[in-house]
A tleap script that builds the chain and sets N, CA, C and O, in Angstrom:
source leaprc.protein.ff14SB
mol = sequence {
  NMET PHE CYS PHE ARG VAL PHE GLY LEU TYR
  VAL PHE LYS THR SER LYS LYS GLU GLU ASP
  VAL GLU SER ASP GLY PRO ARG LEU ASN ASP
  LYS ILE THR SER GLU THR VAL ARG LEU VAL
  SER GLU GLU GLY HIE CYS ILE VAL THR LEU
  LYS GLU ALA LEU ARG ARG ALA LYS GLU LEU
  LYS HIE ASP LEU VAL GLU VAL GLN ARG ASP
  ALA LYS PRO PRO VAL CYS LYS ILE VAL ASP
  TYR ALA HIE ASP LYS TYR LYS ASN ASP GLN
  VAL GLY LYS GLU ARG ALA LYS ALA LYS ARG
  ALA GLU VAL THR ILE ARG PRO GLU VAL LYS
  GLU ILE HIE PHE THR PRO LYS ILE ASP ALA
  LYS ASP LEU GLN PHE GLU ALA LYS GLN ALA
  SER ILE LEU MET GLU CMET
}
set mol.1.N position { 0.401 -1.125 -0.096 }
set mol.1.CA position { -0.286 -0.064 0.200 }
set mol.1.C position { 0.919 1.259 -0.297 }
set mol.1.O position { 2.027 1.214 0.239 }
set mol.2.N position { 0.673 2.196 -1.146 }
set mol.2.CA position { 1.359 3.327 -1.146 }
set mol.2.C position { 0.982 4.619 -0.612 }
set mol.2.O position { 0.492 5.042 -1.658 }
set mol.3.N position { 0.854 5.426 0.079 }
set mol.3.CA position { 0.618 6.544 0.512 }
set mol.3.C position { 1.490 8.225 0.032 }
set mol.3.O position { 2.491 8.841 0.396 }
set mol.4.N position { 0.744 8.342 -0.641 }
set mol.4.CA position { 1.086 10.051 -1.180 }
set mol.4.C position { 0.640 10.643 -0.978 }
set mol.4.O position { -0.587 10.550 -0.946 }
set mol.5.N position { 1.410 11.914 -0.630 }
set mol.5.CA position { 1.158 13.325 -0.399 }
set mol.5.C position { 1.387 14.448 -0.811 }
set mol.5.O position { 2.472 14.963 -1.082 }
set mol.6.N position { 0.066 14.978 -0.886 }
set mol.6.CA position { 1.643 16.078 -2.508 }
set mol.6.C position { 0.967 17.392 -2.041 }
set mol.6.O position { -0.253 17.454 -2.194 }
set mol.7.N position { 1.871 18.885 -1.265 }
set mol.7.CA position { 2.004 20.407 -1.438 }
set mol.7.C position { 1.861 21.170 -2.484 }
set mol.7.O position { 2.714 21.190 -3.372 }
set mol.8.N position { 0.742 21.915 -2.521 }
set mol.8.CA position { 1.231 22.596 -3.501 }
set mol.8.C position { 1.211 24.108 -2.760 }
set mol.8.O position { 0.569 24.270 -1.722 }
set mol.9.N position { 2.013 25.259 -3.422 }
set mol.9.CA position { 2.447 26.230 -3.364 }
set mol.9.C position { 1.772 27.113 -4.410 }
set mol.9.O position { 1.819 26.777 -5.593 }
set mol.10.N position { 1.114 28.285 -4.008 }
set mol.10.CA position { 0.740 29.516 -5.449 }
set mol.10.C position { 2.263 30.449 -4.686 }
set mol.10.O position { 2.654 30.535 -3.522 }
set mol.11.N position { 2.800 31.032 -6.016 }
set mol.11.CA position { 3.413 31.699 -6.618 }
set mol.11.C position { 3.088 32.992 -7.086 }
set mol.11.O position { 3.295 33.196 -8.282 }
set mol.12.N position { 2.545 34.068 -6.284 }
set mol.12.CA position { 2.551 35.369 -7.179 }
set mol.12.C position { 3.201 36.437 -7.732 }
set mol.12.O position { 3.244 37.481 -7.082 }
set mol.13.N position { 3.651 36.384 -8.676 }
set mol.13.CA position { 4.814 37.217 -9.133 }
set mol.13.C position { 4.207 38.943 -9.511 }
set mol.13.O position { 3.177 38.836 -10.177 }
set mol.14.N position { 4.420 39.804 -9.366 }
set mol.14.CA position { 4.139 41.346 -9.039 }
set mol.14.C position { 5.388 41.862 -10.082 }
set mol.14.O position { 6.555 41.474 -10.128 }
set mol.15.N position { 4.682 42.890 -10.901 }
set mol.15.CA position { 5.905 43.477 -11.864 }
set mol.15.C position { 6.337 44.222 -11.094 }
set mol.15.O position { 7.543 44.387 -11.279 }
set mol.16.N position { 5.850 44.909 -10.099 }
set mol.16.CA position { 6.726 45.744 -9.070 }
set mol.16.C position { 7.522 45.487 -8.384 }
set mol.16.O position { 7.252 44.568 -7.611 }
set mol.17.N position { 8.785 46.065 -8.279 }
set mol.17.CA position { 9.775 45.826 -6.776 }
set mol.17.C position { 9.009 45.453 -5.881 }
set mol.17.O position { 7.780 45.443 -5.810 }
set mol.18.N position { 10.297 44.949 -4.756 }
set mol.18.CA position { 9.433 45.024 -2.812 }
set mol.18.C position { 10.030 46.701 -2.691 }
set mol.18.O position { 9.123 47.458 -3.038 }
set mol.19.N position { 10.761 47.141 -2.464 }
set mol.19.CA position { 11.269 48.436 -2.866 }
set mol.19.C position { 10.204 49.644 -2.893 }
set mol.19.O position { 9.834 50.450 -2.039 }
set mol.20.N position { 10.003 49.511 -3.705 }
set mol.20.CA position { 7.998 50.522 -4.739 }
set mol.20.C position { 6.915 49.518 -3.951 }
set mol.20.O position { 5.912 50.068 -4.406 }
set mol.21.N position { 6.485 48.672 -3.279 }
set mol.21.CA position { 5.816 48.261 -2.763 }
set mol.21.C position { 5.810 48.686 -1.362 }
set mol.21.O position { 4.687 48.876 -0.896 }
set mol.22.N position { 7.012 48.918 -0.423 }
set mol.22.CA position { 6.989 49.479 0.733 }
set mol.22.C position { 6.112 50.679 1.096 }
set mol.22.O position { 5.260 50.664 1.984 }
set mol.23.N position { 6.476 51.932 0.155 }
set mol.23.CA position { 5.773 53.266 0.724 }
set mol.23.C position { 5.332 53.563 -1.022 }
set mol.23.O position { 6.003 53.216 -1.994 }
set mol.24.N position { 4.233 54.177 -1.033 }
set mol.24.CA position { 3.829 55.070 -1.562 }
set mol.24.C position { 4.074 56.493 -2.723 }
set mol.24.O position { 3.914 56.748 -3.917 }
set mol.25.N position { 4.647 57.271 -1.238 }
set mol.25.CA position { 5.507 58.073 -1.710 }
set mol.25.C position { 6.957 58.306 -1.821 }
set mol.25.O position { 7.409 57.162 -1.872 }
set mol.26.N position { 8.058 59.217 -1.895 }
set mol.26.CA position { 9.211 59.664 -2.065 }
set mol.26.C position { 10.451 59.056 -1.344 }
set mol.26.O position { 9.837 58.612 -0.373 }
set mol.27.N position { 11.616 58.745 -1.131 }
set mol.27.CA position { 11.819 57.758 -0.040 }
set mol.27.C position { 12.633 58.984 0.743 }
set mol.27.O position { 13.468 59.702 0.192 }
set mol.28.N position { 12.346 59.052 1.717 }
set mol.28.CA position { 13.516 59.906 2.911 }
set mol.28.C position { 14.725 59.740 3.421 }
set mol.28.O position { 15.204 58.635 3.168 }
set mol.29.N position { 15.459 60.527 4.119 }
set mol.29.CA position { 16.417 60.118 4.206 }
set mol.29.C position { 17.591 58.763 4.089 }
set mol.29.O position { 18.457 58.415 3.287 }
set mol.30.N position { 17.025 58.255 5.420 }
set mol.30.CA position { 18.035 56.300 4.875 }
set mol.30.C position { 17.583 55.590 4.083 }
set mol.30.O position { 18.338 54.697 3.697 }
set mol.31.N position { 15.960 55.654 3.387 }
set mol.31.CA position { 15.467 54.371 3.259 }
set mol.31.C position { 16.523 55.105 1.466 }
set mol.31.O position { 17.220 54.411 0.725 }
set mol.32.N position { 16.359 55.945 1.384 }
set mol.32.CA position { 17.621 55.985 -0.264 }
set mol.32.C position { 18.657 55.156 -0.160 }
set mol.32.O position { 19.366 55.026 0.837 }
set mol.33.N position { 18.768 54.531 -1.288 }
set mol.33.CA position { 19.776 53.128 -1.463 }
set mol.33.C position { 21.253 53.425 -2.534 }
set mol.33.O position { 22.308 52.815 -2.708 }
set mol.34.N position { 20.776 54.428 -2.976 }
set mol.34.CA position { 21.987 55.227 -3.964 }
set mol.34.C position { 23.553 55.292 -3.007 }
set mol.34.O position { 23.639 55.577 -1.813 }
set mol.35.N position { 24.313 55.053 -3.634 }
set mol.35.CA position { 26.039 55.918 -3.073 }
set mol.35.C position { 25.876 57.599 -3.181 }
set mol.35.O position { 25.673 58.506 -2.375 }
set mol.36.N position { 26.086 57.488 -4.672 }
set mol.36.CA position { 25.540 58.944 -4.529 }
set mol.36.C position { 24.691 59.408 -5.334 }
set mol.36.O position { 24.261 58.754 -6.285 }
set mol.37.N position { 24.305 60.703 -5.037 }
set mol.37.CA position { 22.963 61.743 -5.328 }
set mol.37.C position { 23.037 62.630 -5.663 }
set mol.37.O position { 23.919 63.372 -5.233 }
set mol.38.N position { 21.994 63.108 -6.781 }
set mol.38.CA position { 21.866 64.418 -7.076 }
set mol.38.C position { 21.987 65.366 -6.390 }
set mol.38.O position { 21.336 64.931 -5.440 }
set mol.39.N position { 22.254 66.210 -6.118 }
set mol.39.CA position { 21.250 67.496 -5.193 }
set mol.39.C position { 21.358 68.724 -5.119 }
set mol.39.O position { 22.224 69.582 -4.950 }
set mol.40.N position { 19.896 68.590 -5.344 }
set mol.40.CA position { 19.346 70.263 -6.049 }
set mol.40.C position { 19.482 71.273 -4.704 }
set mol.40.O position { 19.724 71.026 -3.523 }
set mol.41.N position { 19.394 71.686 -4.945 }
set mol.41.CA position { 19.522 72.857 -4.055 }
set mol.41.C position { 19.613 74.719 -4.398 }
set mol.41.O position { 19.714 74.825 -5.620 }
set mol.42.N position { 19.608 75.878 -3.855 }
set mol.42.CA position { 18.736 77.589 -4.495 }
set mol.42.C position { 20.158 76.939 -5.182 }
set mol.42.O position { 20.352 76.835 -6.393 }
set mol.43.N position { 21.196 76.488 -3.995 }
set mol.43.CA position { 22.286 77.694 -5.092 }
set mol.43.C position { 23.195 76.669 -7.127 }
set mol.43.O position { 24.092 76.854 -7.949 }
set mol.44.N position { 21.967 75.619 -6.788 }
set mol.44.CA position { 22.584 74.882 -7.610 }
set mol.44.C position { 22.341 73.295 -7.470 }
set mol.44.O position { 21.821 72.727 -6.510 }
set mol.45.N position { 23.048 72.467 -9.151 }
set mol.45.CA position { 23.309 71.277 -8.032 }
set mol.45.C position { 24.515 70.546 -8.161 }
set mol.45.O position { 25.400 70.857 -8.957 }
set mol.46.N position { 24.556 69.716 -7.499 }
set mol.46.CA position { 26.118 69.106 -7.672 }
set mol.46.C position { 26.114 67.435 -7.317 }
set mol.46.O position { 25.046 67.103 -6.803 }
set mol.47.N position { 26.875 66.559 -7.447 }
set mol.47.CA position { 26.748 65.028 -7.724 }
set mol.47.C position { 27.530 64.784 -6.076 }
set mol.47.O position { 28.684 65.174 -5.896 }
set mol.48.N position { 26.883 64.233 -5.178 }
set mol.48.CA position { 28.039 64.634 -4.021 }
set mol.48.C position { 27.107 62.884 -3.275 }
set mol.48.O position { 25.988 62.520 -3.634 }
set mol.49.N position { 27.970 62.162 -2.275 }
set mol.49.CA position { 27.952 60.913 -1.601 }
set mol.49.C position { 26.720 61.206 -0.420 }
set mol.49.O position { 26.501 62.218 0.245 }
set mol.50.N position { 25.963 59.776 -0.460 }
set mol.50.CA position { 24.905 60.095 0.562 }
set mol.50.C position { 24.834 60.426 1.757 }
set mol.50.O position { 23.973 60.845 2.531 }
set mol.51.N position { 25.974 60.145 1.775 }
set mol.51.CA position { 26.383 60.428 3.665 }
set mol.51.C position { 26.798 62.075 3.249 }
set mol.51.O position { 26.092 62.952 3.745 }
set mol.52.N position { 27.703 62.397 2.531 }
set mol.52.CA position { 27.291 63.834 2.353 }
set mol.52.C position { 25.647 64.338 2.944 }
set mol.52.O position { 25.142 64.929 3.899 }
set mol.53.N position { 25.206 63.583 1.527 }
set mol.53.CA position { 23.590 64.637 1.291 }
set mol.53.C position { 23.150 64.650 3.081 }
set mol.53.O position { 22.704 65.552 3.791 }
set mol.54.N position { 23.469 63.393 3.337 }
set mol.54.CA position { 22.771 63.553 4.464 }
set mol.54.C position { 23.273 64.850 5.795 }
set mol.54.O position { 22.722 65.834 6.286 }
set mol.55.N position { 24.186 64.371 5.915 }
set mol.55.CA position { 25.194 65.429 6.759 }
set mol.55.C position { 24.872 66.712 6.119 }
set mol.55.O position { 25.075 67.642 6.899 }
set mol.56.N position { 24.444 67.079 4.978 }
set mol.56.CA position { 24.120 68.794 5.404 }
set mol.56.C position { 22.581 68.843 5.087 }
set mol.56.O position { 22.112 69.977 5.179 }
set mol.57.N position { 21.510 67.643 4.657 }
set mol.57.CA position { 20.131 68.122 5.377 }
set mol.57.C position { 20.045 67.939 7.097 }
set mol.57.O position { 19.045 68.354 7.682 }
set mol.58.N position { 21.319 67.198 7.952 }
set mol.58.CA position { 20.128 67.248 8.616 }
set mol.58.C position { 21.624 68.549 9.896 }
set mol.58.O position { 21.719 68.631 11.121 }
set mol.59.N position { 22.337 69.169 8.907 }
set mol.59.CA position { 22.563 70.887 9.922 }
set mol.59.C position { 21.192 70.944 9.832 }
set mol.59.O position { 20.410 70.605 10.720 }
set mol.60.N position { 20.883 71.428 8.626 }
set mol.60.CA position { 19.781 72.483 8.470 }
set mol.60.C position { 18.368 71.919 8.837 }
set mol.60.O position { 17.334 72.541 8.594 }
set mol.61.N position { 18.408 70.546 9.512 }
set mol.61.CA position { 17.043 69.974 10.044 }
set mol.61.C position { 16.316 70.011 9.745 }
set mol.61.O position { 15.175 70.269 10.127 }
set mol.62.N position { 16.974 69.646 8.606 }
set mol.62.CA position { 15.249 69.175 7.124 }
set mol.62.C position { 16.208 67.773 6.808 }
set mol.62.O position { 17.348 67.334 6.954 }
set mol.63.N position { 14.971 67.449 6.309 }
set mol.63.CA position { 14.828 65.642 5.241 }
set mol.63.C position { 15.257 66.011 3.604 }
set mol.63.O position { 14.931 66.902 2.820 }
set mol.64.N position { 16.431 64.476 3.527 }
set mol.64.CA position { 16.738 64.979 2.102 }
set mol.64.C position { 15.672 63.753 1.402 }
set mol.64.O position { 15.685 62.590 1.805 }
set mol.65.N position { 14.840 64.204 0.384 }
set mol.65.CA position { 14.053 63.997 0.099 }
set mol.65.C position { 14.163 63.232 -1.480 }
set mol.65.O position { 14.305 64.108 -2.333 }
set mol.66.N position { 14.124 61.423 -2.256 }
set mol.66.CA position { 14.345 60.958 -3.337 }
set mol.66.C position { 13.568 61.868 -4.316 }
set mol.66.O position { 12.366 61.746 -4.083 }
set mol.67.N position { 13.860 62.923 -5.541 }
set mol.67.CA position { 12.667 63.469 -5.848 }
set mol.67.C position { 12.438 62.117 -7.116 }
set mol.67.O position { 11.416 61.431 -7.068 }
set mol.68.N position { 13.372 61.905 -8.055 }
set mol.68.CA position { 13.805 60.815 -8.804 }
set mol.68.C position { 14.364 60.535 -8.512 }
set mol.68.O position { 15.391 60.948 -7.972 }
set mol.69.N position { 13.677 59.086 -8.882 }
set mol.69.CA position { 14.405 57.364 -8.351 }
set mol.69.C position { 14.868 57.030 -9.506 }
set mol.69.O position { 16.048 56.702 -9.382 }
set mol.70.N position { 14.400 56.931 -10.884 }
set mol.70.CA position { 15.183 56.603 -11.989 }
set mol.70.C position { 16.217 57.425 -12.613 }
set mol.70.O position { 16.762 56.717 -13.460 }
set mol.71.N position { 16.605 58.289 -12.595 }
set mol.71.CA position { 17.655 59.309 -12.784 }
set mol.71.C position { 19.038 58.742 -12.283 }
set mol.71.O position { 19.293 58.357 -11.142 }
set mol.72.N position { 19.710 58.765 -13.159 }
set mol.72.CA position { 21.294 58.107 -12.704 }
set mol.72.C position { 21.702 59.416 -12.583 }
set mol.72.O position { 21.019 60.243 -13.187 }
set mol.73.N position { 23.119 60.004 -11.635 }
set mol.73.CA position { 22.418 59.505 -9.962 }
set mol.73.C position { 20.768 60.135 -8.850 }
set mol.73.O position { 20.292 61.210 -8.485 }
set mol.74.N position { 20.474 58.776 -8.726 }
set mol.74.CA position { 18.793 59.653 -7.950 }
set mol.74.C position { 18.675 61.488 -7.035 }
set mol.74.O position { 18.871 61.885 -5.887 }
set mol.75.N position { 18.249 62.139 -8.365 }
set mol.75.CA position { 17.595 63.719 -7.843 }
set mol.75.C position { 17.344 63.775 -6.142 }
set mol.75.O position { 16.140 63.534 -6.049 }
set mol.76.N position { 17.786 63.939 -4.990 }
set mol.76.CA position { 17.342 64.312 -4.172 }
set mol.76.C position { 18.138 65.887 -4.413 }
set mol.76.O position { 18.989 66.394 -5.143 }
set mol.77.N position { 16.743 66.452 -2.655 }
set mol.77.CA position { 16.452 67.829 -2.012 }
set mol.77.C position { 16.049 68.003 -1.198 }
set mol.77.O position { 14.951 67.559 -0.864 }
set mol.78.N position { 16.934 68.893 -0.369 }
set mol.78.CA position { 16.724 68.759 1.296 }
set mol.78.C position { 15.516 69.872 1.203 }
set mol.78.O position { 15.539 71.004 0.721 }
set mol.79.N position { 14.461 69.148 1.834 }
set mol.79.CA position { 13.041 70.257 2.413 }
set mol.79.C position { 12.988 69.682 3.442 }
set mol.79.O position { 13.694 68.717 3.734 }
set mol.80.N position { 11.696 70.456 4.512 }
set mol.80.CA position { 11.260 70.017 5.990 }
set mol.80.C position { 9.424 69.134 5.155 }
set mol.80.O position { 8.284 69.537 4.925 }
set mol.81.N position { 10.001 68.153 5.035 }
set mol.81.CA position { 9.263 67.457 4.340 }
set mol.81.C position { 7.752 66.996 4.833 }
set mol.81.O position { 6.787 66.607 4.175 }
set mol.82.N position { 7.932 67.193 6.246 }
set mol.82.CA position { 5.969 67.095 6.634 }
set mol.82.C position { 5.794 68.583 6.542 }
set mol.82.O position { 4.636 68.649 6.131 }
set mol.83.N position { 6.137 69.581 6.643 }
set mol.83.CA position { 5.528 71.214 5.900 }
set mol.83.C position { 5.919 70.593 4.982 }
set mol.83.O position { 6.292 69.557 5.533 }
set mol.84.N position { 6.137 70.458 3.776 }
set mol.84.CA position { 5.668 69.893 2.666 }
set mol.84.C position { 4.700 69.578 1.731 }
set mol.84.O position { 4.335 69.956 0.618 }
set mol.85.N position { 4.282 68.395 2.934 }
set mol.85.CA position { 3.377 67.519 2.893 }
set mol.85.C position { 1.879 68.248 3.258 }
set mol.85.O position { 0.850 68.314 2.586 }
set mol.86.N position { 2.183 68.730 4.517 }
set mol.86.CA position { 1.134 69.484 4.948 }
set mol.86.C position { 0.100 70.399 3.832 }
set mol.86.O position { -1.108 70.261 3.640 }
set mol.87.N position { 1.423 71.715 2.968 }
set mol.87.CA position { 1.269 72.903 2.237 }
set mol.87.C position { -0.026 72.419 0.702 }
set mol.87.O position { -0.926 72.987 0.083 }
set mol.88.N position { 0.801 70.754 0.707 }
set mol.88.CA position { 0.164 69.935 -0.411 }
set mol.88.C position { -0.885 69.603 -0.222 }
set mol.88.O position { -1.621 69.684 -1.206 }
set mol.89.N position { -1.441 69.132 0.934 }
set mol.89.CA position { -2.346 68.324 1.228 }
set mol.89.C position { -3.523 69.833 1.556 }
set mol.89.O position { -4.726 69.635 1.384 }
set mol.90.N position { -3.025 71.306 2.031 }
set mol.90.CA position { -3.998 72.329 2.268 }
set mol.90.C position { -4.883 73.114 0.639 }
set mol.90.O position { -5.951 73.675 0.392 }
set mol.91.N position { -3.565 72.672 -0.165 }
set mol.91.CA position { -3.239 73.529 -1.569 }
set mol.91.C position { -5.205 72.066 -2.443 }
set mol.91.O position { -6.266 72.568 -2.817 }
set mol.92.N position { -4.915 70.504 -2.450 }
set mol.92.CA position { -5.406 70.065 -2.246 }
set mol.92.C position { -7.208 69.777 -1.637 }
set mol.92.O position { -8.236 69.145 -1.880 }
set mol.93.N position { -6.612 70.747 -0.734 }
set mol.93.CA position { -8.443 70.626 0.283 }
set mol.93.C position { -9.289 71.607 -1.056 }
set mol.93.O position { -10.379 71.463 -1.609 }
set mol.94.N position { -8.100 72.688 -1.223 }
set mol.94.CA position { -8.681 73.969 -1.622 }
set mol.94.C position { -9.111 73.990 -2.736 }
set mol.94.O position { -9.690 74.995 -3.149 }
set mol.95.N position { -8.860 72.402 -3.844 }
set mol.95.CA position { -8.927 72.151 -5.445 }
set mol.95.C position { -9.519 71.824 -4.802 }
set mol.95.O position { -9.828 72.886 -4.262 }
set mol.96.N position { -10.530 70.417 -3.841 }
set mol.96.CA position { -11.586 70.398 -4.331 }
set mol.96.C position { -12.869 70.699 -3.346 }
set mol.96.O position { -13.850 70.019 -3.044 }
set mol.97.N position { -12.489 71.838 -3.029 }
set mol.97.CA position { -13.690 72.729 -2.583 }
set mol.97.C position { -14.358 73.934 -3.569 }
set mol.97.O position { -15.516 74.352 -3.551 }
set mol.98.N position { -13.293 74.326 -4.386 }
set mol.98.CA position { -13.599 75.220 -5.120 }
set mol.98.C position { -14.122 73.973 -6.772 }
set mol.98.O position { -14.969 74.598 -7.410 }
set mol.99.N position { -13.913 72.970 -7.268 }
set mol.99.CA position { -15.042 71.971 -7.549 }
set mol.99.C position { -15.854 71.744 -7.084 }
set mol.99.O position { -16.689 71.668 -7.986 }
set mol.100.N position { -16.525 71.455 -5.800 }
set mol.100.CA position { -17.784 71.544 -5.405 }
set mol.100.C position { -18.302 72.540 -5.314 }
set mol.100.O position { -19.520 72.370 -5.375 }
set mol.101.N position { -17.834 74.304 -5.105 }
set mol.101.CA position { -18.413 74.874 -5.658 }
set mol.101.C position { -18.603 75.308 -6.893 }
set mol.101.O position { -19.232 76.311 -7.230 }
set mol.102.N position { -17.929 74.367 -7.721 }
set mol.102.CA position { -18.349 74.802 -9.139 }
set mol.102.C position { -19.572 73.514 -9.694 }
set mol.102.O position { -20.095 73.223 -10.770 }
set mol.103.N position { -19.608 73.232 -8.917 }
set mol.103.CA position { -21.383 72.215 -9.760 }
set mol.103.C position { -22.548 73.344 -9.518 }
set mol.103.O position { -22.947 74.095 -8.629 }
set mol.104.N position { -22.879 72.935 -11.065 }
set mol.104.CA position { -24.312 73.861 -10.835 }
set mol.104.C position { -24.955 73.599 -10.044 }
set mol.104.O position { -24.866 72.611 -9.315 }
set mol.105.N position { -26.172 74.901 -10.018 }
set mol.105.CA position { -27.722 74.173 -8.900 }
set mol.105.C position { -28.394 73.942 -9.855 }
set mol.105.O position { -27.984 74.622 -10.796 }
set mol.106.N position { -29.231 73.329 -10.126 }
set mol.106.CA position { -30.705 72.828 -10.934 }
set mol.106.C position { -31.730 73.579 -10.464 }
set mol.106.O position { -31.624 73.412 -9.249 }
set mol.107.N position { -32.513 74.188 -10.614 }
set mol.107.CA position { -33.712 74.441 -9.927 }
set mol.107.C position { -34.614 73.334 -9.603 }
set mol.107.O position { -34.320 72.255 -10.117 }
set mol.108.N position { -35.787 73.386 -8.757 }
set mol.108.CA position { -36.119 71.773 -8.590 }
set mol.108.C position { -37.134 72.246 -9.017 }
set mol.108.O position { -37.507 73.412 -8.893 }
set mol.109.N position { -37.826 71.113 -9.721 }
set mol.109.CA position { -39.167 70.536 -10.054 }
set mol.109.C position { -40.099 70.404 -9.418 }
set mol.109.O position { -40.557 69.315 -9.763 }
set mol.110.N position { -40.472 70.656 -8.967 }
set mol.110.CA position { -42.329 70.428 -8.308 }
set mol.110.C position { -43.540 69.979 -8.810 }
set mol.110.O position { -44.433 70.764 -9.131 }
set mol.111.N position { -43.701 68.020 -8.960 }
set mol.111.CA position { -45.353 68.028 -10.047 }
set mol.111.C position { -46.228 67.354 -8.682 }
set mol.111.O position { -45.936 66.560 -7.788 }
set mol.112.N position { -47.820 68.371 -9.172 }
set mol.112.CA position { -48.306 67.894 -8.373 }
set mol.112.C position { -49.234 66.720 -10.099 }
set mol.112.O position { -49.312 66.724 -11.328 }
set mol.113.N position { -49.594 66.107 -9.121 }
set mol.113.CA position { -50.472 65.074 -10.497 }
set mol.113.C position { -51.964 64.778 -9.792 }
set mol.113.O position { -52.173 64.308 -8.674 }
set mol.114.N position { -53.133 65.293 -11.014 }
set mol.114.CA position { -54.686 65.042 -10.503 }
set mol.114.C position { -54.745 63.924 -11.169 }
set mol.114.O position { -54.054 63.710 -12.165 }
set mol.115.N position { -55.516 63.167 -10.718 }
set mol.115.CA position { -56.307 61.302 -11.518 }
set mol.115.C position { -58.118 61.683 -11.608 }
set mol.115.O position { -58.885 61.661 -10.645 }
set mol.116.N position { -58.475 62.016 -13.027 }
set mol.116.CA position { -60.117 62.048 -12.827 }
set mol.116.C position { -60.792 61.701 -11.596 }
set mol.116.O position { -61.674 62.446 -11.168 }
set mol.117.N position { -60.371 60.332 -10.803 }
set mol.117.CA position { -60.749 59.513 -10.235 }
set mol.117.C position { -60.727 60.521 -8.329 }
set mol.117.O position { -61.289 60.056 -7.338 }
set mol.118.N position { -60.203 61.422 -8.339 }
set mol.118.CA position { -59.614 61.986 -7.124 }
set mol.118.C position { -61.054 63.141 -5.893 }
set mol.118.O position { -61.798 64.121 -5.839 }
set mol.119.N position { -60.737 62.435 -5.483 }
set mol.119.CA position { -62.219 63.041 -4.167 }
set mol.119.C position { -61.827 64.296 -4.069 }
set mol.119.O position { -60.677 64.721 -4.173 }
set mol.120.N position { -63.348 65.219 -3.753 }
set mol.120.CA position { -62.846 66.355 -3.323 }
set mol.120.C position { -62.145 67.015 -2.413 }
set mol.120.O position { -61.751 68.179 -2.492 }
set mol.121.N position { -61.915 65.870 -1.097 }
set mol.121.CA position { -60.910 66.610 0.041 }
set mol.121.C position { -59.471 65.985 -0.547 }
set mol.121.O position { -58.551 66.457 0.121 }
set mol.122.N position { -59.080 65.256 -1.378 }
set mol.122.CA position { -57.752 65.139 -1.740 }
set mol.122.C position { -57.654 66.700 -2.698 }
set mol.122.O position { -56.917 67.683 -2.785 }
set mol.123.N position { -58.619 66.284 -3.161 }
set mol.123.CA position { -58.484 68.243 -4.709 }
set mol.123.C position { -57.920 68.436 -4.008 }
set mol.123.O position { -56.745 68.071 -4.035 }
set mol.124.N position { -58.611 69.339 -2.652 }
set mol.124.CA position { -58.399 70.941 -1.729 }
set mol.124.C position { -56.801 70.698 -1.123 }
set mol.124.O position { -55.866 71.469 -1.339 }
set mol.125.N position { -56.736 69.578 -0.405 }
set mol.125.CA position { -55.335 68.953 -0.203 }
set mol.125.C position { -54.280 69.555 -1.630 }
set mol.125.O position { -53.655 70.615 -1.638 }
set mol.126.N position { -54.318 68.830 -2.417 }
set mol.126.CA position { -53.415 68.982 -3.624 }
set mol.126.C position { -53.413 70.807 -3.832 }
set mol.126.O position { -52.507 71.608 -3.602 }
set mol.127.N position { -54.323 70.953 -4.173 }
set mol.127.CA position { -54.717 72.648 -3.850 }
set mol.127.C position { -53.305 73.583 -2.916 }
set mol.127.O position { -52.258 74.209 -3.078 }
set mol.128.N position { -54.091 73.167 -2.089 }
set mol.128.CA position { -53.706 73.634 -1.406 }
set mol.128.C position { -51.451 73.602 -0.959 }
set mol.128.O position { -50.756 74.524 -0.531 }
set mol.129.N position { -51.158 72.552 -1.226 }
set mol.129.CA position { -50.147 71.947 -1.595 }
set mol.129.C position { -49.241 72.785 -2.876 }
set mol.129.O position { -48.081 73.100 -3.138 }
set mol.130.N position { -50.628 72.898 -3.450 }
set mol.130.CA position { -49.298 74.186 -4.939 }
set mol.130.C position { -49.648 75.285 -4.587 }
set mol.130.O position { -48.961 76.157 -5.120 }
set mol.131.N position { -50.664 75.787 -3.705 }
set mol.131.CA position { -50.375 77.494 -3.809 }
set mol.131.C position { -48.894 77.795 -2.638 }
set mol.131.O position { -48.088 78.726 -2.661 }
set mol.132.N position { -48.995 76.360 -1.500 }
set mol.132.CA position { -47.378 76.353 -0.557 }
set mol.132.C position { -46.458 76.446 -2.022 }
set mol.132.O position { -45.673 77.368 -2.245 }
set mol.133.N position { -46.606 75.795 -2.562 }
set mol.133.CA position { -44.846 75.390 -3.001 }
set mol.133.C position { -45.033 76.747 -4.513 }
set mol.133.O position { -43.942 76.730 -5.082 }
set mol.134.N position { -45.641 77.409 -4.974 }
set mol.134.CA position { -45.560 78.805 -5.640 }
set mol.134.C position { -45.018 79.591 -4.776 }
set mol.134.O position { -43.982 80.132 -5.160 }
set mol.135.N position { -45.515 79.931 -3.325 }
set mol.135.CA position { -45.146 80.476 -2.819 }
set mol.135.C position { -43.621 80.474 -2.345 }
set mol.135.O position { -43.386 81.056 -1.286 }
set mol.136.N position { -42.777 79.996 -2.892 }
set mol.136.CA position { -41.121 79.579 -2.738 }
set mol.136.C position { -40.422 80.090 -3.511 }
set mol.136.O position { -39.212 79.864 -3.493 }
savepdb mol mol.pdb
quit
């Protein structure tokens, strides 16, 4: 008598890399993996080591943010990330509010239907409702 056991394992492959799945936003500070980065600042841009860029960001008490991941070397900026994210969220809220205000308001159309077999009492009620609607 033979006993067989078969175990199956489903493997799902995704096209995204693990580092892309980690976070949707830009990489900050220690999450940047490149050895050298192109540091963009008000004075211009230069290519420096990651340690040097992190040191400069720490001196200014800001974050090193990877702006363009696909470039060779990756492009980074020194910014106060929390403040910038707050400002962007506020702009998004203002846009949503403006979009809601742009929606045109249609006038309400009220209808009253009379049938041939309406009772006198119901006819008086409908007439009263019609006069109330016309006063609005």
